[in-house]
Backbone as CSV, one residue per row, in Angstrom:
resi,resn,N_x,N_y,N_z,CA_x,CA_y,CA_z,C_x,C_y,C_z
1,MET,138.854,127.672,306.640,138.826,126.271,306.277,137.962,126.065,304.983
2,THR,138.419,125.349,304.034,137.659,125.015,302.793,137.048,123.626,302.954
3,ILE,135.756,123.598,302.724,134.988,122.352,302.711,135.189,121.594,301.446
4,ARG,135.547,120.305,301.623,135.650,119.462,300.435,134.321,118.764,300.174
5,PRO,133.901,118.530,298.945,132.641,117.945,298.605,132.571,116.526,298.936
6,ASN,131.461,116.102,299.506,131.175,114.701,299.741,130.547,114.150,298.539
7,ARG,131.231,113.234,297.798,130.680,112.741,296.564,129.854,111.468,296.758
8,ASP,128.818,111.372,295.932,128.026,110.195,295.881,128.827,109.050,295.260
9,PRO,128.931,107.928,296.014,129.765,106.808,295.498,129.258,106.215,294.207
10,LYS,127.931,106.390,293.924,127.360,105.829,292.714,127.583,106.713,291.514
11,THR,127.394,108.091,291.626,127.540,108.951,290.511,128.830,109.635,290.447
12,GLY,129.626,109.755,291.590,130.860,110.457,291.638,130.661,111.931,291.660
13,GLN,129.481,112.355,291.822,129.168,113.798,291.840,128.764,114.282,293.203
14,ASP,129.136,115.463,293.616,128.773,115.977,294.872,127.384,116.652,294.764
15,ALA,126.753,116.762,295.945,125.350,117.278,295.972,125.183,118.703,295.516
16,LEU,126.170,119.514,295.837,126.140,120.937,295.359,126.120,121.025,293.835
17,THR,126.950,120.139,293.224,127.079,120.169,291.725,125.725,119.831,291.165
18,GLU,125.066,118.794,291.733,123.744,118.368,291.192,122.725,119.533,291.372
19,ILE,122.730,120.178,292.543,121.789,121.244,292.649,122.072,122.391,291.788
20,LEU,123.375,122.787,291.650,123.812,123.937,290.782,123.458,123.634,289.338
21,LEU,123.479,122.338,288.946,123.208,121.971,287.496,121.740,122.434,287.132
22,GLY,120.871,122.378,288.122,119.529,122.717,287.842,119.159,124.186,288.102
23,LEU,120.179,124.957,288.581,119.936,126.406,288.973,120.517,127.292,287.923
24,ARG,119.630,128.070,287.346,120.112,128.933,286.206,119.611,130.330,286.536
25,LEU,120.325,131.254,285.908,119.971,132.759,286.022,119.922,133.317,284.691
26,ASP,118.929,134.092,284.461,118.767,134.852,283.208,119.157,136.284,283.521
27,GLY,120.011,136.872,282.662,120.396,138.256,282.962,119.288,139.269,282.622
28,VAL,119.105,140.223,283.507,118.145,141.328,283.298,118.919,142.553,282.840
29,GLU,119.996,142.935,283.596,120.854,144.042,283.127,122.175,143.972,283.734
30,TYR,123.135,144.584,283.094,124.573,144.562,283.612,125.145,145.940,283.453
31,GLY,125.975,146.326,284.334,126.642,147.608,284.279,128.010,147.632,284.821
32,ARG,128.827,148.506,284.279,130.192,148.755,284.801,130.173,150.114,285.441
33,CYS,130.454,150.213,286.758,130.386,151.471,287.500,131.764,151.913,287.886
34,VAL,132.165,153.057,287.400,133.404,153.689,287.755,133.163,154.791,288.787
35,MET,133.463,154.706,290.034,133.115,155.640,291.053,134.384,156.297,291.610
36,ARG,134.269,157.515,292.014,135.426,158.285,292.517,135.067,158.823,293.974
37,GLU,135.968,158.557,294.911,135.750,158.889,296.290,135.497,160.433,296.427
38,PRO,134.631,160.808,297.468,133.734,159.917,298.208,132.409,159.633,297.456
39,TRP,131.872,158.447,297.595,130.672,158.125,296.947,129.842,157.146,297.784
40,ALA,128.506,157.158,297.528,127.639,156.194,298.228,126.381,156.003,297.310
41,VAL,126.056,154.874,296.932,124.942,154.659,296.037,123.953,153.650,296.593
42,ALA,122.726,154.009,296.593,121.684,153.023,297.053,121.046,152.330,295.988
43,PHE,120.995,150.968,296.144,120.312,150.109,295.151,118.972,149.623,295.773
44,PRO,117.833,149.897,295.110,116.554,149.535,295.746,116.244,148.135,295.662
45,ALA,115.380,147.619,296.532,114.970,146.225,296.513,114.299,145.912,295.178
46,LYS,114.507,144.666,294.731,113.953,144.239,293.475,113.642,142.766,293.483
47,ARG,112.894,142.280,292.536,112.588,140.846,292.552,113.741,140.049,292.020
48,GLU,114.609,140.588,291.273,115.725,139.947,290.738,116.895,139.885,291.739
49,ALA,117.809,138.921,291.643,118.988,138.831,292.366,119.953,139.924,291.935
50,SER,120.818,140.427,292.858,121.775,141.356,292.484,123.180,140.878,292.746
51,PHE,124.167,141.289,291.978,125.440,140.854,292.294,126.469,142.014,292.006
52,HIS,127.601,142.043,292.721,128.635,142.994,292.497,129.990,142.324,292.566
53,PHE,130.823,142.640,291.611,132.212,142.254,291.644,133.091,143.445,291.763
54,VAL,133.938,143.495,292.762,134.833,144.591,292.989,136.123,144.432,292.139
55,ALA,136.159,145.169,290.972,137.267,144.941,290.077,138.449,145.828,290.419
56,GLN,138.221,146.932,291.066,139.341,147.851,291.479,139.029,148.577,292.698
57,GLY,139.946,148.746,293.634,139.680,149.468,294.846,138.839,148.733,295.868
58,SER,138.805,149.266,297.076,137.960,148.647,298.143,136.710,149.507,298.279
59,CYS,135.622,148.864,298.821,134.417,149.637,299.071,133.643,148.885,300.242
60,TRP,132.497,149.450,300.487,131.692,148.860,301.574,130.317,148.589,301.064
61,MET,129.611,147.622,301.665,128.238,147.336,301.364,127.378,147.325,302.625
62,HIS,126.201,147.884,302.654,125.390,147.914,303.780,123.982,147.377,303.437
63,THR,123.511,146.485,304.352,122.093,146.050,304.280,121.498,146.364,305.642
64,ALA,120.145,146.402,305.693,119.499,146.789,306.988,119.749,145.759,308.078
65,THR,119.824,144.473,307.714,120.074,143.450,308.739,121.485,143.087,309.045
66,LYS,122.394,143.268,308.108,123.777,142.905,308.316,124.660,144.063,308.587
67,GLY,124.173,145.264,308.386,125.087,146.403,308.531,126.142,146.562,307.502
68,TRP,127.284,147.152,307.862,128.368,147.407,306.912,129.309,146.248,306.734
69,LEU,129.669,145.889,305.546,130.580,144.817,305.168,131.622,145.327,304.201
70,GLN,132.827,145.207,304.562,133.940,145.768,303.669,134.182,144.718,302.540
71,LEU,134.339,145.251,301.340,134.697,144.421,300.205,136.009,144.877,299.555
72,ASN,136.825,143.886,299.257,138.194,144.191,298.775,138.310,143.850,297.330
73,PRO,139.331,144.284,296.570,139.450,143.979,295.205,139.410,142.471,294.999
74,GLY,138.684,141.964,294.029,138.532,140.557,293.792,137.369,139.897,294.551
75,ASP,136.789,140.636,295.449,135.624,140.138,296.221,134.319,140.215,295.320
76,ALA,133.447,139.255,295.580,132.147,139.295,294.911,131.059,139.043,295.878
77,VAL,129.899,139.621,295.644,128.806,139.377,296.579,127.498,139.169,295.699
78,LEU,126.728,138.205,296.137,125.444,137.898,295.474,124.364,138.083,296.556
79,LEU,123.315,138.904,296.160,122.144,139.075,296.990,121.011,138.319,296.271
80,PRO,120.814,137.097,296.652,119.837,136.278,295.905,118.438,136.756,296.011
81,HIS,118.010,137.500,297.035,116.644,137.957,297.180,116.398,139.355,296.731
82,GLY,117.413,139.949,296.117,117.324,141.357,295.647,117.159,142.378,296.683
83,THR,117.769,142.105,297.886,117.615,142.943,299.005,118.204,144.408,298.747
84,ALA,117.415,145.392,299.299,117.893,146.736,299.175,119.283,146.904,299.862
85,HIS,120.205,147.631,299.227,121.497,147.804,299.797,122.194,149.054,299.397
86,VAL,123.242,149.415,299.996,124.026,150.603,299.693,125.492,150.139,299.475
87,MET,126.070,150.616,298.400,127.520,150.497,298.087,128.152,151.823,298.243
88,ALA,129.318,151.844,298.931,129.920,153.141,299.296,131.455,153.064,299.358
89,SER,132.106,154.141,299.259,133.560,154.150,299.458,133.962,154.101,300.927
90,SER,133.035,154.573,301.804,133.274,154.390,303.184,131.872,154.449,303.910
91,PRO,131.774,153.930,305.117,130.491,153.850,305.815,129.951,155.254,306.133
92,ASP,128.606,155.320,306.243,127.897,156.449,306.884,127.917,157.688,305.900
93,LEU,128.213,157.484,304.642,128.082,158.638,303.715,126.696,158.761,303.259
94,PRO,126.127,159.918,303.002,124.794,160.049,302.456,124.749,159.405,301.071
95,ALA,123.765,158.533,300.811,123.684,157.821,299.583,122.723,158.439,298.574
96,VAL,123.040,158.366,297.342,122.155,158.785,296.275,121.606,157.551,295.551
97,GLU,120.447,157.598,294.960,119.912,156.451,294.277,120.726,156.185,292.974
98,ILE,120.851,154.974,292.665,121.591,154.509,291.498,121.030,155.166,290.250
99,ASP,119.679,155.290,290.199,119.033,155.806,288.967,119.347,157.344,288.804
100,SER,119.778,158.027,289.817,120.108,159.399,289.806,121.463,159.729,289.131
101,LEU,122.252,158.752,289.024,123.609,158.935,288.418,123.583,158.937,286.923
102,ALA,124.564,159.604,286.326,124.620,159.676,284.877,124.878,158.232,284.352
103,ARG,124.040,157.828,283.515,124.042,156.419,283.041,124.112,156.443,281.468
104,LYS,125.079,155.808,280.932,125.243,155.760,279.494,124.740,154.330,279.019
105,ALA,123.639,154.342,278.313,123.132,153.084,277.828,123.855,152.543,276.633
106,VAL,124.440,151.397,276.773,125.246,150.800,275.676,124.208,150.037,274.826
107,SER,123.200,149.416,275.419,122.037,148.861,274.712,121.005,148.714,275.745
108,GLU,119.904,147.978,275.482,118.720,147.972,276.237,119.044,147.489,277.636
109,ASN,119.947,146.498,277.766,120.222,145.857,279.104,121.610,146.127,279.574
110,LEU,122.406,146.917,278.913,123.752,147.196,279.300,123.928,148.669,279.541
111,TYR,124.715,149.037,280.613,124.877,150.472,280.859,126.304,150.695,281.522
112,LEU,126.735,151.901,281.413,128.012,152.369,282.051,127.629,153.524,282.953
113,VAL,128.170,153.527,284.196,127.940,154.513,285.156,129.274,155.116,285.588
114,SER,129.251,156.440,285.629,130.500,157.074,286.073,130.119,158.163,287.105
115,GLY,130.581,157.940,288.352,130.202,158.828,289.453,130.997,160.057,289.489
116,ALA,130.446,161.096,290.148,131.170,162.308,290.305,132.178,162.200,291.383
117,GLY,133.124,163.123,291.496,134.128,163.159,292.564,135.487,163.488,292.037
118,ALA,136.516,163.262,292.824,137.831,163.516,292.441,138.242,162.888,291.137
119,GLN,139.076,163.540,290.339,139.449,162.971,289.039,140.719,162.116,289.154
120,ASP,141.189,161.963,290.330,142.403,161.045,290.566,142.070,159.648,290.246
121,ALA,142.733,159.012,289.347,142.449,157.704,288.996,142.756,156.743,290.132
122,ALA,143.683,157.100,290.958,143.987,156.207,292.109,142.893,156.118,293.114
123,ALA,141.909,157.114,293.038,140.800,157.107,294.029,139.568,156.420,293.416
124,GLU,139.757,155.825,292.271,138.611,155.147,291.564,138.361,153.810,292.157
125,GLN,137.034,153.483,292.275,136.600,152.101,292.543,135.797,151.634,291.372
126,VAL,136.068,150.492,290.893,135.380,149.935,289.694,134.550,148.687,290.111
127,LEU,133.296,148.746,289.913,132.382,147.632,290.174,131.724,147.133,288.910
128,PHE,131.619,145.864,288.831,130.744,145.230,287.733,129.508,144.742,288.447
129,CYS,128.352,145.234,288.018,127.067,145.002,288.765,126.117,144.343,287.810
130,GLY,125.235,143.585,288.343,124.178,142.986,287.549,122.913,142.692,288.307
131,ALA,121.888,142.472,287.562,120.656,141.958,288.114,120.223,140.742,287.331
132,MET,119.916,139.611,288.033,119.624,138.389,287.355,118.412,137.713,287.982
133,ARG,117.735,136.999,287.188,116.528,136.268,287.598,116.746,134.803,287.672
134,PHE,116.585,134.228,288.835,116.758,132.724,288.912,115.596,132.034,288.178
135,ASN,115.945,130.838,287.736,114.911,130.084,286.977,113.925,129.337,287.937
136,LEU,113.918,129.816,289.117,112.990,129.326,290.140,112.131,130.466,290.685
137,ASP,110.980,130.114,291.222,110.171,131.149,291.868,110.914,131.736,293.003
138,PRO,110.823,133.103,293.120,111.612,133.827,294.111,111.426,133.362,295.581
139,LEU,110.285,132.707,295.842,109.986,132.152,297.187,110.275,130.645,297.261
140,HIS,110.853,130.077,296.197,111.136,128.659,296.208,111.986,128.309,297.439
141,PRO,111.734,127.100,298.036,112.540,126.790,299.245,114.020,126.713,299.059
142,LEU,114.486,126.443,297.848,115.943,126.413,297.549,116.513,127.757,297.720
143,LEU,115.791,128.802,297.164,116.247,130.132,297.371,116.049,130.696,298.808
144,ALA,114.979,130.212,299.387,114.733,130.657,300.776,115.818,130.237,301.706
145,MET,116.493,129.139,301.403,117.594,128.715,302.295,118.891,129.568,302.133
146,MET,118.886,130.387,301.054,120.067,131.210,300.900,119.982,132.430,301.825
147,PRO,121.078,132.900,302.276,121.093,134.050,303.147,120.811,135.351,302.402
148,GLU,120.757,136.456,303.049,120.588,137.761,302.366,121.628,138.126,301.445
149,ALA,122.863,137.881,301.858,124.044,138.206,301.014,124.961,137.065,301.039
150,MET,125.557,136.654,299.927,126.543,135.563,299.796,127.823,136.193,299.309
151,ARG,128.787,136.353,300.180,130.006,137.020,299.818,131.053,135.881,299.545
152,ALA,131.723,136.124,298.413,132.842,135.190,298.015,134.111,136.078,298.109
153,ALA,134.843,135.909,299.205,136.018,136.697,299.495,137.151,136.320,298.498
154,ASP,137.695,137.333,297.868,138.822,137.169,296.986,138.529,136.114,295.890
155,LEU,137.438,136.208,295.251,136.919,135.304,294.323,137.958,135.201,293.182
156,GLY,138.528,136.364,292.807,139.468,136.400,291.731,140.683,135.533,291.896
157,GLN,141.208,135.455,293.141,142.357,134.621,293.387,141.962,133.163,293.568
158,ARG,140.768,132.925,294.164,140.274,131.567,294.378,139.992,130.879,293.108
159,ASP,139.469,131.646,292.165,139.096,131.006,290.835,139.664,131.909,289.767
160,PRO,140.884,131.599,289.206,141.458,132.466,288.192,140.623,132.706,286.948
161,ALA,139.652,131.801,286.708,138.882,131.915,285.518,137.945,133.154,285.631
162,VAL,137.728,133.579,286.889,136.728,134.711,287.080,137.310,135.983,286.355
163,HIS,138.572,136.206,286.415,139.128,137.409,285.741,138.844,137.351,284.224
164,ALA,138.982,136.182,283.664,138.766,136.101,282.219,137.299,136.288,281.944
165,MET,136.386,135.826,282.816,134.945,136.013,282.593,134.584,137.440,282.706
166,LEU,135.134,138.147,283.754,134.821,139.579,283.955,135.356,140.439,282.752
167,GLU,136.589,140.066,282.284,137.088,140.798,281.133,136.242,140.576,279.892
168,ALA,135.708,139.358,279.725,134.864,139.045,278.572,133.481,139.801,278.745
169,MET,132.949,139.882,279.964,131.730,140.597,280.177,131.943,142.128,279.911
170,GLU,133.038,142.636,280.417,133.308,144.054,280.140,133.452,144.341,278.606
171,ARG,134.098,143.471,277.919,134.178,143.693,276.470,132.797,143.705,275.805
172,GLU,131.937,142.746,276.284,130.642,142.715,275.706,129.830,143.999,276.030
173,VAL,130.004,144.517,277.261,129.356,145.756,277.568,129.839,146.917,276.768
174,ALA,131.183,147.021,276.594,131.767,148.138,275.911,131.462,148.124,274.402
175,LEU,131.585,146.941,273.787,131.451,146.883,272.354,130.043,146.713,271.805
176,ASP,129.168,146.258,272.649,127.782,146.034,272.247,127.649,145.327,270.885
177,ARG,128.290,144.148,270.831,128.242,143.390,269.618,126.951,142.609,269.491
178,ILE,126.657,142.098,268.305,125.396,141.225,268.163,125.429,140.073,269.167
179,GLY,124.332,139.822,269.767,124.258,138.708,270.723,124.884,138.905,272.113
180,ALA,125.227,140.239,272.395,125.942,140.504,273.626,125.132,140.086,274.817
181,CYS,123.840,140.346,274.805,122.994,140.056,275.966,123.008,138.545,276.253
182,GLY,122.878,137.730,275.152,122.921,136.306,275.330,124.192,135.747,275.915
183,ILE,125.342,136.294,275.456,126.602,135.906,275.945,126.755,136.364,277.359
184,LEU,126.342,137.587,277.693,126.453,138.031,279.059,125.672,137.186,280.016
185,ALA,124.476,136.717,279.572,123.609,135.823,280.387,124.301,134.565,280.763
186,ARG,125.006,134.012,279.809,125.702,132.713,280.035,126.932,132.977,280.967
187,LEU,127.623,134.065,280.729,128.792,134.336,281.579,128.372,134.675,283.006
188,ALA,127.282,135.416,283.173,126.764,135.755,284.471,126.237,134.524,285.190
189,ASP,125.738,133.542,284.461,125.258,132.302,284.998,126.434,131.535,285.588
190,VAL,127.492,131.543,284.975,128.757,130.832,285.524,129.284,131.631,286.682
191,LEU,129.301,132.930,286.530,129.838,133.830,287.605,129.050,133.607,288.914
192,ALA,127.711,133.676,288.787,126.888,133.432,289.982,127.140,132.083,290.615
193,ALA,127.209,131.039,289.718,127.498,129.715,290.269,128.916,129.704,291.031
194,SER,129.856,130.412,290.497,131.153,130.572,291.045,131.135,131.190,292.499
195,ILE,130.248,132.263,292.490,130.109,132.932,293.822,129.471,132.022,294.859
196,ILE,128.387,131.296,294.400,127.699,130.352,295.343,128.710,129.305,295.845
197,ARG,129.461,128.722,294.854,130.439,127.621,295.225,131.413,128.163,296.223
198,ALA,132.004,129.365,295.940,133.047,129.979,296.818,132.489,130.264,298.177
199,TRP,131.224,130.733,298.194,130.632,130.976,299.501,130.408,129.680,300.258
200,VAL,130.017,128.659,299.670,129.821,127.364,300.357,131.240,126.840,300.831
201,GLU,132.233,126.915,299.994,133.495,126.390,300.336,134.123,127.177,301.560
202,CYS,133.695,128.461,301.712,134.237,129.136,302.845,133.523,128.767,304.134
203,ALA,132.558,127.903,304.103,131.840,127.402,305.290,131.143,128.501,306.068
204,CYS,130.452,129.403,305.371,129.807,130.521,306.099,128.797,129.986,307.157
205,SER,128.729,130.680,308.234,127.983,130.109,309.382,126.528,130.492,309.321
206,ASP,126.043,131.367,308.369,124.703,131.800,308.384,123.847,131.067,307.400
207,ALA,124.000,129.807,307.226,123.250,128.987,306.304,122.883,127.680,306.899
208,SER,121.940,127.010,306.278,121.567,125.705,306.760,121.568,124.701,305.666
209,GLY,120.666,124.856,304.700,120.510,123.783,303.625,121.664,123.657,302.672
210,TRP,122.238,124.752,302.210,123.382,124.665,301.335,124.589,124.086,301.981
211,ILE,124.919,124.566,303.176,126.106,123.941,303.850,125.814,122.494,304.240
212,ALA,124.640,122.176,304.668,124.244,120.834,304.982,124.443,119.937,303.794
213,ALA,124.044,120.384,302.630,124.142,119.607,301.441,125.631,119.201,301.079
214,VAL,126.552,120.049,301.511,127.999,119.758,301.233,128.602,118.992,302.383
215,ARG,128.205,119.295,303.635,128.788,118.634,304.759,128.215,117.249,304.969
216,CYS,127.002,117.047,304.662,126.354,115.751,304.851,125.892,115.124,303.540
217,PRO,126.665,114.179,303.088,126.324,113.554,301.773,124.862,112.981,301.727
218,GLN,124.393,112.414,302.925,123.079,111.839,302.923,122.000,112.900,302.634
219,ILE,122.051,114.073,303.371,121.100,115.089,303.145,121.255,115.634,301.728
220,GLY,122.495,115.876,301.326,122.713,116.386,300.014,122.149,115.510,298.922
221,ARG,122.128,114.162,299.079,121.550,113.333,298.069,120.033,113.559,297.989
222,VAL,119.406,113.702,299.173,117.985,113.870,299.251,117.602,115.221,298.519
223,LEU,118.299,116.264,298.932,117.915,117.567,298.346,118.104,117.472,296.782
224,ALA,119.227,116.873,296.330,119.398,116.838,294.964,118.391,115.987,294.302
225,ALA,117.913,114.946,294.854,116.874,114.087,294.306,115.578,114.802,294.176
226,ILE,115.171,115.568,295.201,113.964,116.286,295.222,114.001,117.334,294.100
227,HIS,115.042,118.112,294.012,115.132,119.127,293.009,115.321,118.609,291.554
228,ARG,115.832,117.413,291.452,116.029,116.790,290.149,114.634,116.353,289.585
229,GLN,113.713,115.903,290.538,112.494,115.388,290.100,111.349,116.024,290.938
230,PRO,111.081,117.331,290.795,110.053,117.980,291.616,108.682,117.439,291.350
231,GLU,108.455,116.807,290.157,107.095,116.272,289.870,106.821,114.937,290.455
232,ARG,107.874,114.288,291.018,107.631,112.984,291.535,106.898,113.073,292.879
233,ASP,106.085,112.034,293.093,105.225,111.962,294.365,106.083,111.299,295.412
234,TRP,106.990,112.085,295.982,108.001,111.532,297.045,107.266,111.203,298.298
235,SER,107.494,110.031,298.767,107.033,109.621,300.098,108.209,109.782,301.072
236,VAL,107.891,109.915,302.386,108.979,110.009,303.367,109.819,108.710,303.389
237,SER,109.193,107.629,303.107,109.947,106.321,303.094,110.944,106.320,301.899
238,GLU,110.475,106.794,300.754,111.349,106.813,299.625,112.535,107.767,299.832
239,LEU,112.299,108.926,300.414,113.396,109.854,300.694,114.363,109.302,301.793
240,ALA,113.807,108.600,302.764,114.665,107.956,303.748,115.513,106.893,303.105
241,GLY,114.926,106.256,302.099,115.715,105.247,301.264,116.882,105.908,300.554
242,VAL,116.590,107.080,300.003,117.624,107.801,299.225,118.798,108.168,300.131
243,MET,118.391,108.459,301.429,119.379,108.803,302.455,120.056,107.607,303.092
244,GLY,119.356,106.490,302.958,119.874,105.265,303.523,119.805,105.228,305.059
245,ALA,118.586,105.649,305.572,118.357,105.772,307.002,116.931,105.342,307.289
246,SER,116.639,105.164,308.557,115.275,104.842,308.993,114.453,106.081,308.844
247,ARG,113.110,105.942,308.767,112.214,107.086,308.675,112.457,108.083,309.799
248,SER,112.506,107.611,311.051,112.593,108.539,312.149,113.931,109.295,312.127
249,SER,115.058,108.573,311.855,116.371,109.167,311.724,116.419,110.173,310.650
250,PHE,115.829,109.784,309.449,115.824,110.741,308.301,115.095,111.973,308.622
251,ILE,113.923,111.880,309.173,113.052,113.113,309.550,113.776,114.029,310.442
252,ASP,114.457,113.394,311.516,115.207,114.241,312.450,116.339,114.997,311.820
253,LYS,117.102,114.263,310.997,118.343,114.867,310.406,117.883,115.920,309.318
254,PHE,116.957,115.542,308.559,116.493,116.543,307.492,115.947,117.762,308.102
255,SER,115.009,117.630,309.077,114.413,118.754,309.708,115.414,119.643,310.437
256,SER,116.381,119.083,310.997,117.469,119.835,311.739,118.318,120.673,310.681
257,ALA,118.607,120.018,309.586,119.486,120.673,308.586,118.748,121.730,307.728
258,VAL,117.492,121.435,307.365,116.828,122.257,306.389,115.810,123.239,307.110
259,GLY,115.442,122.891,308.266,114.551,123.794,309.050,113.025,123.528,308.991
260,GLU,112.702,122.430,308.243,111.283,122.050,308.136,111.223,120.542,307.818
261,THR,109.996,119.929,307.951,109.926,118.476,307.733,110.081,118.204,306.282
262,PRO,110.478,116.944,305.904,110.593,116.555,304.546,109.284,116.770,303.718
263,ALA,108.139,116.486,304.372,106.929,116.481,303.682,106.562,117.966,303.355
264,LYS,106.771,118.804,304.250,106.531,120.217,303.974,107.460,120.804,302.942
265,TYR,108.725,120.379,303.028,109.680,120.896,301.940,109.288,120.441,300.568
266,VAL,108.957,119.170,300.466,108.609,118.583,299.182,107.331,119.350,298.644
267,ALA,106.387,119.548,299.561,105.119,120.281,299.066,105.481,121.687,298.611
268,LYS,106.357,122.395,299.300,106.769,123.710,298.838,107.459,123.685,297.432
269,VAL,108.342,122.729,297.342,109.105,122.574,296.074,108.112,122.374,294.913
270,LYS,107.213,121.525,295.130,106.198,121.281,294.036,105.353,122.469,293.782
271,MET,104.838,123.173,294.773,103.954,124.258,294.480,104.632,125.524,293.900
272,PHE,105.884,125.757,294.421,106.621,126.900,293.830,107.135,126.623,292.406
273,GLN,107.435,125.300,292.135,107.697,124.888,290.832,106.480,125.047,289.900
274,ALA,105.317,124.688,290.466,104.029,124.829,289.743,103.830,126.360,289.369
275,ARG,104.003,127.199,290.376,103.783,128.658,290.126,104.726,129.150,289.053
276,HIS,105.971,128.629,289.062,106.887,129.088,288.024,106.386,128.585,286.621
277,TRP,105.909,127.330,286.555,105.428,126.833,285.281,104.300,127.701,284.749
278,ILE,103.385,128.036,285.729,102.226,128.734,285.268,102.479,130.206,284.914
279,ALA,103.248,130.937,285.839,103.514,132.366,285.651,104.537,132.638,284.594
280,ARG,105.605,131.877,284.618,106.745,132.178,283.676,106.621,131.429,282.349
281,ASP,106.254,130.153,282.399,106.123,129.370,281.219,104.820,129.341,280.559
282,GLY,103.797,129.957,281.226,102.427,129.978,280.596,101.769,128.670,280.494
283,MET,102.121,127.729,281.355,101.527,126.361,281.282,100.146,126.414,281.860
284,ARG,99.226,125.621,281.247,97.841,125.493,281.701,97.785,124.844,283.056
285,VAL,96.888,125.262,283.891,96.729,124.700,285.210,96.513,123.146,285.164
286,ALA,95.654,122.778,284.279,95.350,121.319,284.082,96.547,120.536,283.778
287,THR,97.384,121.146,282.883,98.672,120.475,282.544,99.645,120.350,283.679
288,VAL,99.715,121.432,284.477,100.534,121.372,285.664,100.088,120.296,286.679
289,ALA,98.763,120.263,286.886,98.175,119.354,287.841,98.463,117.878,287.425
290,ASN,98.381,117.678,286.121,98.637,116.336,285.573,100.123,115.990,285.732
291,ARG,101.003,116.985,285.423,102.425,116.798,285.521,102.895,116.499,286.889
292,LEU,102.217,117.046,287.925,102.605,116.794,289.311,101.858,115.583,289.876
293,GLY,101.046,114.899,289.111,100.449,113.667,289.510,99.116,113.760,290.287
294,TYR,98.475,114.934,290.117,97.216,115.095,290.907,95.994,114.520,290.063
295,ASP,95.020,113.899,290.797,93.966,113.300,290.139,93.031,114.217,289.430
296,SER,92.934,115.487,289.910,92.099,116.458,289.357,92.658,117.870,289.500
297,GLU,92.209,118.743,288.646,92.660,120.144,288.725,92.212,120.712,290.090
298,ALA,91.054,120.323,290.547,90.587,120.943,291.812,91.374,120.491,292.953
299,SER,91.865,119.276,292.980,92.701,118.852,294.168,94.033,119.518,294.105
300,PHE,94.608,119.718,292.864,95.852,120.454,292.784,95.611,121.901,293.175
301,SER,94.526,122.585,292.842,94.258,123.955,293.187,94.129,124.167,294.713
302,ARG,93.603,123.205,295.392,93.434,123.244,296.812,94.887,123.167,297.487
303,ALA,95.716,122.262,296.950,97.096,122.091,297.473,97.886,123.370,297.169
304,PHE,97.687,123.932,296.006,98.380,125.097,295.589,98.075,126.292,296.498
305,LYS,96.776,126.423,296.762,96.378,127.555,297.625,96.831,127.357,299.030
306,ARG,96.877,126.131,299.493,97.309,125.880,300.893,98.747,126.285,301.059
307,VAL,99.567,126.085,300.056,100.992,126.446,300.211,101.346,127.866,299.790
308,ILE,100.776,128.331,298.653,101.005,129.627,298.128,100.223,130.744,298.728
309,GLY,98.989,130.398,299.072,98.135,131.365,299.644,96.995,131.962,298.717
310,HIS,97.031,131.564,297.478,96.032,131.991,296.484,95.894,130.991,295.481
311,PRO,94.817,131.019,294.676,94.607,129.916,293.651,95.581,130.056,292.476
312,PRO,95.695,129.050,291.701,96.646,129.059,290.575,96.360,130.126,289.536
313,SER,95.046,130.436,289.356,94.661,131.495,288.441,95.369,132.810,288.722
314,GLU,95.497,133.136,289.985,96.156,134.443,290.349,97.632,134.335,290.039
315,ALA,98.198,133.178,289.997,99.683,133.132,289.723,99.903,133.567,288.235
316,ARG,98.992,133.223,287.325,99.190,133.592,285.945,99.109,135.161,285.826
317,VAL,98.171,135.727,286.570,98.022,137.227,286.510,99.261,137.901,287.023
318,ALA,99.797,137.340,288.226,100.979,137.981,288.868,102.175,137.811,287.956
319,GLY,102.245,136.743,287.178,103.429,136.518,286.355,103.430,137.454,285.186
């Protein structure tokens, strides 16, 4: 069953679109992997999100919590938390680390991998792989709501534009033209959004917030409003107004869909956005405190430590 978006009657835009408009990924590295059966490759855990698109042949993916998942030609999978995983031609093969394979560097962030094995072209599996960094803190509540792996089954057929994107990305990898990394980053941004949208449309059962945002227009409007203006001093009453419900009804519905109270969710969004501004953008703590509406740097620092677990000064060091 495909879920149809619930559009806001005022803007004509669905909640998922609003959230995705603010979600961006920067490319870290991209590779085209041509593997020949039998093969199994282990990808270590990393801070960045990982994705794989199966361009040719079928293969399997394994994670510690989900076990083995078969991927068919045209399937794509996004691991938003950078979870350690194994890609293989069949389950239970001994895996070698991806870094142990022969890798041809096309440029600093682009590579080609060719696995050992039979030379029969019919036995080849071709994967397009990438590592991408979200423009949000890795522990941001919006990312925390995402599951370990987001599979978009038969993405190529569901979205014909994907083939054109993958072909363009492969050309950029192969030719290493000027500006290739920048173009790849934009294409990967669109590809990741396509995977997320396809995953949502398939109504996967292992999610709360994302599916809730599409199924319930009221909750979707609230999530979109919070992420559109993370610096706003949102009160429960204001958010209930966005939803068009009483305070008690709003709190119950939001908590059930998202998994925590509105106040706690807003506080997390603010502080993880603050950590991103400090660690990634180099913003001064006093500037962040003022931007989030705190009366003093000290009060902001206390709130930051309460949510993040350490003072803002350590966020700059960690970044």
